[in-house]
C-alpha positions as CSV (number, residue, x, y, z in Angstrom):
1,M,102.3,92.9,105.5
2,S,103.2,96.3,106.9
3,S,106.6,98.0,106.3
4,E,107.5,97.2,109.9
5,K,106.7,93.5,109.4
6,L,108.7,93.5,106.1
7,A,111.7,95.1,107.8
8,N,111.5,92.5,110.6
9,Q,111.4,89.7,108.1
10,I,114.4,91.0,106.3
11,E,116.2,91.1,109.6
12,K,115.5,87.4,110.1
13,A,116.8,86.4,106.6
14,A,120.0,84.5,106.8
15,L,121.9,85.9,103.8
16,S,125.5,85.4,105.0
17,T,125.9,82.4,102.7
18,S,124.2,84.0,99.7
19,R,126.2,85.1,96.6
20,A,125.5,87.9,94.2
21,T,127.3,89.1,91.1
22,V,126.8,92.8,90.0
23,I,127.5,93.6,86.4
24,G,128.3,97.3,86.0
25,F,129.6,99.7,88.6
26,G,128.1,103.0,87.7
27,T,125.7,104.8,89.9
28,M,123.1,102.0,90.1
29,G,125.8,99.3,90.4
30,R,127.3,101.1,93.4
31,L,123.9,101.4,95.0
32,H,123.2,97.7,94.5
33,V,126.6,96.8,96.1
34,K,125.7,99.1,99.1
35,A,122.4,97.3,99.4
36,L,124.0,93.9,99.3
37,Q,126.5,94.9,102.0
38,A,123.6,96.2,104.2
39,L,121.9,92.8,103.8
40,G,125.1,91.0,104.9
41,V,125.4,89.0,101.7
42,G,128.4,86.8,102.2
43,H,130.0,86.9,98.8
44,I,129.7,89.8,96.4
45,R,131.3,89.9,93.0
46,V,131.5,93.1,90.9
47,C,132.3,92.9,87.2
48,T,132.8,96.0,85.1
49,R,134.9,97.2,82.1
50,S,136.3,100.1,84.1
51,I,139.4,99.0,86.1
52,E,139.6,102.4,87.7
53,A,136.0,102.1,89.1
54,L,137.0,99.0,91.1
55,A,139.9,100.6,92.9
56,S,137.7,101.5,95.9
57,L,136.7,97.9,96.4
58,E,140.1,96.1,96.4
59,S,140.4,95.9,100.2
60,V,136.7,95.2,101.0
61,S,136.3,91.9,102.8
62,G,134.0,89.4,101.1
63,L,134.0,91.3,97.8
64,E,135.6,90.0,94.6
65,T,136.3,92.3,91.6
66,V,136.3,91.2,87.9
67,P,137.7,93.9,85.6
68,G,137.3,93.8,81.9
69,G,133.6,93.1,81.5
70,I,131.4,90.1,81.4
71,E,133.7,88.2,79.0
72,Q,136.1,87.8,82.0
73,L,133.5,85.8,84.1
74,K,134.9,82.3,84.0
75,S,133.6,80.4,87.0
76,V,130.2,78.7,86.8
77,P,127.7,80.5,89.1
78,D,126.2,78.7,92.2
79,A,122.7,77.4,91.6
80,D,121.0,80.2,93.6
81,E,123.5,83.0,92.9
82,L,121.9,86.3,92.0
83,A,123.0,88.3,89.0
84,I,122.2,92.0,89.2
85,V,122.5,93.7,85.8
86,A,123.2,97.4,86.2
87,T,124.8,98.4,82.9
88,P,123.8,101.3,80.7
89,P,120.4,100.7,79.1
90,A,121.6,99.6,75.7
91,A,123.6,96.7,77.3
92,L,120.9,95.4,79.6
93,I,119.4,92.8,77.2
94,P,122.7,91.4,75.7
95,V,124.4,91.2,79.1
96,S,121.4,89.4,80.6
97,E,121.4,87.0,77.7
98,S,125.1,86.3,78.2
99,L,124.5,85.7,81.9
100,I,121.8,83.2,81.2
101,D,124.2,81.4,78.8
102,L,126.8,81.4,81.5
103,G,124.4,79.5,83.8
104,F,122.8,82.2,85.9
105,R,119.2,81.3,86.8
106,R,118.3,84.2,89.0
107,L,118.5,87.7,87.5
108,L,117.5,91.2,88.7
109,I,117.8,93.5,85.6
110,E,117.8,97.3,86.0
111,K,114.8,99.2,84.6
112,P,113.7,99.6,81.9
113,V,115.4,96.3,80.6
114,S,114.8,97.8,77.1
115,L,113.3,101.0,75.6
116,W,111.2,98.6,73.3
117,S,108.7,96.0,74.3
118,E,109.6,93.2,71.9
119,P,113.2,92.6,73.1
120,I,111.9,92.3,76.7
121,G,109.4,89.6,75.4
122,R,112.2,87.7,73.7
123,L,114.3,87.8,76.8
124,A,111.4,86.6,78.9
125,E,110.9,83.6,76.5
126,K,114.6,82.7,76.7
127,A,114.6,82.8,80.5
128,G,111.3,80.8,80.7
129,R,112.6,78.1,78.4
130,I,115.4,77.2,80.8
131,G,113.6,78.0,84.1
132,A,115.5,81.1,84.9
133,V,113.8,83.6,87.3
134,A,114.3,87.1,85.8
135,V,112.6,90.3,87.0
136,C,112.9,94.0,86.2
137,G,114.4,96.2,88.9
138,Y,111.4,98.6,89.3
139,N,112.6,99.3,92.9
140,R,109.6,101.6,93.7
141,L,107.4,98.5,93.8
142,A,109.4,97.5,96.9
143,Y,109.4,100.9,98.6
144,P,108.3,100.6,102.3
145,S,105.7,103.3,101.4
146,I,104.0,101.1,98.9
147,I,104.3,98.0,101.1
148,E,102.5,100.0,103.8
149,V,99.7,101.2,101.5
150,L,99.2,97.6,100.2
151,A,98.8,96.4,103.8
152,R,96.4,99.2,104.9
153,A,94.3,98.9,101.7
154,S,93.9,95.2,102.3
155,D,92.7,95.9,105.9
156,E,90.3,98.5,104.6
157,G,88.6,96.2,102.0
158,G,90.8,96.8,99.0
159,V,91.6,99.6,96.6
160,T,88.5,101.3,95.1
161,S,90.4,103.7,92.7
162,C,93.8,105.1,91.9
163,A,95.2,108.2,90.3
164,Y,98.8,109.0,89.4
165,N,100.9,111.7,87.9
166,F,104.2,111.3,86.0
167,T,105.0,115.0,85.2
168,E,108.7,115.2,84.6
169,L,110.9,117.8,86.1
170,V,112.4,118.8,82.8
171,R,115.9,120.4,82.7
172,D,117.4,122.4,79.9
173,D,120.6,120.4,80.0
174,W,119.0,117.0,79.3
175,P,119.9,116.9,75.6
176,G,123.6,117.1,76.6
177,R,123.2,114.5,79.4
178,F,121.2,111.7,77.8
179,P,121.4,109.9,74.4
180,A,118.9,111.2,71.9
181,E,117.3,107.7,71.5
182,E,116.7,107.6,75.3
183,L,115.2,111.1,75.4
184,A,112.9,110.3,72.4
185,R,111.5,107.4,74.5
186,W,111.7,109.2,77.9
187,G,108.3,107.9,79.0
188,I,109.7,104.4,79.0
189,A,113.2,105.4,80.1
190,N,112.0,107.3,83.1
191,S,108.2,107.9,83.5
192,L,107.5,104.2,83.8
193,H,109.2,104.3,87.2
194,V,106.0,105.9,88.7
195,I,103.6,104.1,86.4
196,S,105.0,100.8,87.5
197,M,104.5,101.7,91.1
198,A,100.8,102.6,90.6
199,H,100.1,99.4,88.5
200,G,102.0,97.3,91.0
201,V,99.2,98.2,93.4
202,I,96.2,97.9,91.2
203,G,97.3,95.5,88.4
204,L,98.2,96.2,84.8
205,P,95.8,98.1,82.6
206,R,93.0,96.0,81.0
207,T,91.1,98.6,79.1
208,W,91.9,102.3,78.9
209,Q,91.6,105.5,76.7
210,G,94.1,108.3,76.6
211,H,94.9,111.6,74.9
212,R,98.3,113.3,74.3
213,S,99.2,116.7,72.9
214,G,102.1,119.1,72.7
215,R,105.7,118.3,71.9
216,M,109.3,119.1,73.0
217,S,112.3,119.4,70.7
218,W,113.8,116.1,72.2
219,H,110.4,114.4,72.6
220,P,108.2,115.1,69.6
221,A,105.7,112.4,70.5
222,G,104.1,114.7,73.1
223,S,104.3,116.6,76.4
224,V,100.8,116.3,77.9
225,F,99.3,112.9,78.6
226,V,95.9,112.2,80.2
227,G,93.9,109.1,80.3
228,A,91.8,106.6,82.4
229,G,90.8,103.0,82.4
230,I,90.2,99.8,84.4
231,S,93.0,97.5,85.6
232,Q,93.2,93.8,85.4
233,E,92.1,93.7,89.1
234,D,89.0,95.8,88.2
235,V,90.3,99.0,89.8
236,P,89.4,102.3,88.0
237,F,92.5,104.5,87.4
238,S,93.4,107.8,85.9
239,Y,96.7,109.3,84.9
240,H,98.0,112.8,84.1
241,A,101.3,114.4,83.1
242,D,102.2,117.8,81.8
243,W,105.9,118.0,81.2
244,G,105.8,121.7,80.3
245,S,104.1,122.6,83.7
246,K,105.2,122.4,87.3
247,G,103.6,119.2,88.7
248,R,105.5,116.3,90.1
249,W,105.2,112.5,90.5
250,F,102.6,111.2,92.8
251,V,100.4,108.2,93.4
252,E,97.0,108.4,95.1
253,V,95.3,105.2,96.3
254,H,91.7,105.3,97.6
255,T,89.8,102.9,99.8
256,V,86.3,103.2,101.4
257,L,88.0,104.5,104.6
258,S,91.0,106.5,103.4
259,C,92.9,108.3,100.7
260,Y,96.7,107.6,100.6
261,R,99.0,110.0,98.8
262,L,102.6,109.2,98.0
263,C,104.3,112.5,97.2
264,P,107.2,112.2,97.4
265,L,106.9,108.5,96.5
266,E,109.1,107.5,99.5
267,K,106.5,108.8,101.9
268,V,102.8,108.1,102.7
269,F,100.2,110.6,103.8
270,R,96.7,109.6,104.8
271,R,93.4,111.5,104.9
272,I,90.2,110.0,106.4
273,T,87.8,112.9,105.8
274,G,87.3,115.1,102.7
275,T,88.2,118.3,104.5
276,G,90.7,116.8,106.9
277,E,94.4,117.3,107.0
278,W,96.9,114.9,105.5
279,Q,98.7,112.9,108.2
280,E,102.0,111.3,107.5
281,V,102.1,107.6,108.1
282,S,105.0,106.2,110.0
283,L,107.2,103.8,108.0
284,K,110.0,101.4,108.9
285,A,112.8,100.5,106.5
286,F,115.4,97.7,107.2
287,A,118.3,99.9,105.9
288,P,117.2,103.5,105.6
289,E,120.7,104.6,104.6
290,A,120.4,102.5,101.3
291,K,118.4,103.6,98.3
292,A,114.7,102.9,99.0
293,G,113.4,99.7,97.5
294,L,116.8,98.2,96.6
295,V,117.4,96.3,99.8
296,E,113.8,95.0,99.9
297,Q,114.0,94.0,96.2
298,I,117.3,92.1,96.6
299,A,116.2,90.4,99.8
300,A,113.0,89.2,97.9
301,M,115.2,87.7,95.2
302,L,117.4,85.9,97.8
303,D,114.9,84.8,100.5
304,P,111.6,83.0,99.8
305,D,109.9,84.4,102.9
306,V,110.7,88.0,102.0
307,R,109.6,87.2,98.4
308,E,106.1,86.5,99.6
309,M,105.9,90.1,101.0
310,V,107.4,92.2,98.1
311,P,105.9,92.7,94.7
312,L,108.4,91.9,91.9
313,M,107.7,92.6,88.2
314,S,108.3,89.6,85.9
315,L,109.8,90.2,82.5
316,E,106.4,89.2,81.0
317,D,104.7,91.9,83.0
318,T,107.5,94.3,82.2
319,M,106.9,93.7,78.5
320,L,103.1,94.4,79.0
321,L,103.8,97.6,81.0
322,T,106.3,98.8,78.3
323,R,103.8,98.1,75.6
324,F,101.3,100.2,77.6
325,G,103.9,102.9,77.8
326,E,104.5,102.8,74.0
327,R,100.8,103.5,73.5
328,V,100.4,106.1,76.2
329,F,103.4,108.1,74.8
330,G,102.7,107.5,71.1
331,Y,105.9,105.6,70.4
332,E,106.4,103.0,67.7
333,E,105.7,99.6,69.3
334,G,107.9,96.6,69.3
335,A,111.6,97.0,68.4
336,Q,113.9,99.0,66.3
């Protein structure tokens, strides 16, 4: 399905009777609320410990605020109510567990769910035991750009190979902006955003080999990462990152007819001859004013017809992707 067909399907979705609860009202919480409003979700509840943060929402129609944190959620959720967990990373797992205990059976959990693979696996097992549907919010999987590439690649006989780059735009002020534990596992905290996008197209890695070298004061595990392998869908792939250089994130998807380049990731450029110019591909988004991928991802969680058109990453696959990241970046595997 093309980006235009997806936007049209979201337009058809009747979400005025849907309900969603957002836990956390920092940057991502605010963006999720904006996406819910763009979709016309009838009842939105926002729960956060910060009373001051909720002041701007007091007069918004169809929006309920719950100050004081998740402990203040008293009412039993509707059967299909969506919980969106947008807390700081350290709270994602415990808050998600509490929501499941409260009766939520549909959860969208902000990336990366955990900096460690084992807690994600345990949460997946807990959700699975009671039939809860829980996914990781890798919103780049739902970008209109990636939806368009998936549709075009399908029309052209499938993906023949893929290459991606996760070079980080390192800033000198990062040690003062982010917790040391998060920086020490920055590959999972941030670089998996683009890695998830690539492997959302070609499937998770099946076999691969990699090399890493260099270091940074806040990331002693390495600063240069290169490797290649075969995905579970038999697609050859390669990756590259040099955090000390001047590259940037990109994904390239190849078919027998075209090469598609996503750089920036929100856009698609196509080339059909080896010496030809890159031509930008026209995209359509349901709500271009919202953060790319959030509207599409939320709509997929709320509407079964949209869900058939949007890739979502289960917690089981999130655990496997995180484990891949632990090995690529040379981190200790499992949990603290």
